[in-house]
N, C-alpha and C positions, 0 to 999 in steps of 0.2 A: 515674615519673610517667605515661609512656604506658600502662603496664599498668593503672593506676588509671582513667585516662580510658576505656580500652577496656572495662573492667568496668562502669563507670557507663553508657557508651553502650549496651552490650549489654543491660543491664537496663531502660534508659529507652526504647529504641527501640520495643519492642512496645506500651508504654503510650502513647507519642506517636502511633503509627500508628493506634491504635484497632482496630476490627473490619475485617479484610480480606475482600474479596469474592473468592470462589473462582469462576473462570470455567472452564466446561467446554465443549469443542467437541462439536457434534452431528455425528457421523460415521456415514454409512450405508455398509454393505458389500455391499448388494445391487446387482445389475446395473441399468442404466437401464431405465425403463419402456418407452421408445420409442427405437429406433435413429435417430441423426441421419444423414441422407443426405449424399452428396457435394455436391449442389447447395446445401443449407443451410450446410454447412461452408464452401464457397467464397464464398457471399454474406457470411457472418459475417466471414471473414478479410478480404474486400475492404473491408467497412465499418470494421473495426479499422485496416486499413492507411491508409485515407483519413483516419480520425479522428486517427491518431497522426502520420502523415507529411504530411498536408495543410497544417496551419498552419506547420510548419517549412519546407515547400517554398514556401509563399506568401512568407514572410519572406525566404528566400534569393533568390527570383525578383525581389523588389522591394528588394533591399539597397541598390542605388544611389539609389533614391528616398528611402530613410531616411537616407542619408548627407548629402543636400543640406540646407543650412541656409537656411530661408526666413523 
């Protein structure tokens, strides 16, 4: 019985799915047009750090306020 179900499923699956969309990635293998300097890299890393760690730091700093039931 499982073999029969597997056969039916393998034949019915493509029909039920319909047309599948093939996605391709756009990859470029050339070097960058402009080099990014140390200052730009440092600023970008600083912004990412603040954006990721800032909210969690805020919550941890105010954890006692959140524990209070008012």
